[in-house]
C-alpha positions in Angstrom: 21.2 -99.7 -13.7 18.2 -98.4 -15.9 15.9 -96.1 -14.2 12.6 -96.0 -16.4 9.3 -96.9 -14.5 7.7 -95.1 -11.6 9.2 -97.9 -9.1 12.8 -97.7 -10.3 13.1 -93.8 -10.8 16.6 -92.3 -9.7 16.1 -90.7 -6.5 16.2 -86.8 -6.5 19.8 -85.8 -5.6 18.7 -82.6 -3.7 17.1 -85.1 -1.1 19.2 -84.9 2.2 20.3 -88.4 3.6 18.4 -89.3 6.7 19.4 -91.5 9.5 17.2 -94.1 11.2 17.3 -93.5 14.9 16.1 -94.5 18.3 15.6 -91.4 20.0 12.8 -89.4 21.6 12.0 -85.7 20.8 9.9 -83.2 22.9 7.8 -80.8 20.9 6.5 -77.5 22.5 3.4 -76.1 20.8 1.8 -72.7 21.4 -0.9 -72.5 23.8 -0.4 -76.0 25.2 1.7 -76.4 28.5 4.4 -78.7 28.7 5.8 -80.9 25.9 4.6 -83.9 24.0 6.9 -86.7 23.6 7.4 -88.3 20.0 9.4 -91.3 18.8 11.9 -90.2 15.9 11.6 -92.3 12.9 14.4 -90.7 11.1 16.4 -87.4 11.1 18.7 -85.3 9.1 20.3 -82.0 9.9 17.4 -80.3 8.4 14.5 -82.0 9.6 12.8 -85.1 11.4 10.1 -87.8 11.0 8.4 -88.5 14.5 6.0 -90.8 15.4 2.6 -90.6 17.5 2.0 -87.4 15.5 -1.8 -87.4 14.5 -2.4 -84.5 16.6 0.0 -82.2 14.8 -1.3 -80.0 12.0 0.6 -79.1 8.6 1.9 -75.6 8.7 1.9 -75.3 12.5 5.0 -74.3 14.1 6.6 -76.2 17.1 9.8 -76.0 19.3 11.9 -79.3 19.3 14.2 -80.7 21.8 16.1 -83.9 20.8 19.2 -85.1 22.5 21.4 -82.1 23.5 20.0 -80.0 21.1 17.3 -77.8 22.4 14.8 -75.0 21.6 14.9 -75.6 17.8 12.1 -74.0 15.8 10.7 -76.3 13.3 7.4 -76.2 11.0 5.3 -79.3 10.6 5.5 -79.8 6.8 3.1 -83.1 6.6 1.3 -85.4 8.7 0.2 -88.9 7.2 -1.0 -91.8 9.3 0.8 -91.5 12.9 3.9 -89.8 11.4 4.8 -86.1 10.8 7.6 -84.7 8.8 9.3 -81.5 10.5 11.6 -79.0 8.8 14.0 -77.1 11.2 14.5 -73.4 10.6 18.2 -73.8 10.7 20.4 -77.0 10.3 21.1 -78.8 13.6 24.2 -80.6 15.1 23.4 -84.6 14.5 26.2 -85.6 16.9 24.6 -83.5 19.7 21.2 -84.6 18.8 22.3 -88.2 19.2 23.7 -87.5 22.7 21.8 -88.3 25.9 19.9 -85.2 27.3 21.8 -83.6 30.1 20.7 -84.7 33.7 19.4 -88.2 31.9 22.3 -90.4 33.0 20.1 -93.4 34.6 21.0 -96.6 32.6 18.2 -98.4 31.1 15.7 -100.5 33.5 13.7 -102.7 31.2 14.1 -104.6 27.7 17.1 -106.0 26.3 19.6 -103.2 27.0 18.9 -103.7 30.7 20.6 -107.0 30.8 23.2 -106.0 28.1 26.0 -106.6 30.7 24.4 -109.4 32.6 26.9 -112.1 33.2 24.2 -114.7 32.7 23.1 -113.4 29.3 23.7 -115.8 26.6 
């Protein structure tokens, strides 16, 4: 494969592989009570991209809870459109981040997941 033009440049080998996921992250910010919830677009052990993030500011610090990984300090690196990129101060355990939060054992009550085990599902 030839890499020549801007559209077909070889990806940088230093870029960490990111996984697309269906998770929710809770972000805590200084001076704001409670956490804001954000859809996780993708994540790696060193950072993540969250949606619904237009109110975040690049350069600000946040604390992230995702899955069973809690209280992880991170910096907001960029904000574009409705997404933001966060970089963790230390790598996280991706397996633990994908696990259901402690105390959150209720099965889904809406959408296709709620009917997953239905005998009437086609």
